[in-house]
C-alpha positions in Angstrom: 0.0 0.0 0.0 1.0 3.6 -0.5 -0.3 7.1 -0.3 -0.2 9.4 -3.3 1.9 12.4 -2.4 2.7 14.1 -5.7 2.7 14.1 -9.5 5.4 13.8 -12.2 5.2 15.8 -15.4 7.5 14.9 -18.3 7.0 16.7 -21.6 9.7 14.6 -23.3 9.4 10.9 -22.8 9.5 7.5 -24.5 6.5 7.2 -26.9 5.2 4.1 -24.9 4.7 6.4 -21.9 2.4 8.8 -23.8 -1.0 9.1 -22.1 0.1 7.7 -18.8 -0.5 9.8 -15.6 2.6 9.5 -13.4 2.1 9.8 -9.6 4.5 9.8 -6.7 3.5 7.1 -4.2 5.1 6.8 -0.7 4.8 3.4 1.1 2.4 3.4 4.0 1.2 1.2 6.9 -2.2 -0.4 7.3 -3.4 2.8 9.0 -2.5 4.9 5.9 0.5 6.6 7.6 3.6 7.0 5.4 6.4 4.6 6.3 9.0 4.4 3.6 10.5 5.3 0.3 8.6 6.9 -2.6 8.2 5.5 -6.1 6.9 6.9 -9.4 3.9 4.8 -10.5 1.8 4.8 -13.6 -1.9 5.4 -12.6 -4.2 2.8 -14.0 -7.3 3.7 -11.9 -7.6 7.5 -11.7 -6.1 8.0 -8.2 -5.4 11.5 -6.8 -3.2 13.2 -4.2 -3.8 12.0 -0.7 -5.5 8.7 -1.6 -4.3 5.4 -0.2 -3.7 3.0 -3.1 -2.5 -0.5 -3.8 0.4 -0.6 -6.2 2.4 -3.3 -7.9 6.1 -3.1 -8.7 8.4 -5.0 -11.0 7.1 -7.2 -13.8 3.6 -7.3 -12.2 3.3 -3.5 -12.9 3.0 -4.3 -16.6 -0.1 -6.6 -16.2 -2.9 -4.0 -16.3 -4.7 -3.0 -19.4 -3.3 0.5 -19.1 0.4 -0.6 -18.7 0.6 -3.8 -20.7 3.9 -3.9 -22.7 4.9 -0.5 -21.4 8.2 0.3 -19.7 6.9 0.9 -16.2 8.2 -0.5 -12.9 5.3 0.5 -10.6 1.5 0.8 -11.3 -1.3 2.0 -9.1 -4.0 -0.7 -9.5 -6.6 0.1 -6.8 -7.8 2.9 -4.6 -8.3 1.6 -1.0 -11.6 2.3 0.7 -11.1 0.3 3.9 -8.5 -1.9 5.6 -9.8 -4.4 8.2 -7.5 -6.7 10.2 -8.8 -9.2 12.7 -12.2 -7.5 12.7 -10.9 -4.1 13.4 -11.0 -1.3 10.9 -7.5 0.2 10.6 -8.2 2.5 7.7 -11.3 4.1 6.3 -11.2 6.4 3.3 -12.2 9.9 4.6 
């Protein structure tokens, strides 16, 4: 999981990246609090700043319809609504 903390704009880029929205995602814990390093991820679901998301890295990042066969190493694949662990809600989208 991660939280979207910024955007990346690149006017000159590889043609295969045309049309992709690039977002900065910082790793977060199950409570939605930032915990680690940031990555630039292609957005496959329309995420926005401040949203908690699920993202895939490595070869798995190229397995969405939006990123298939594109040179990306991280992709946002879901926007998190809630996280529940052992019956307790740890995160609820606000």
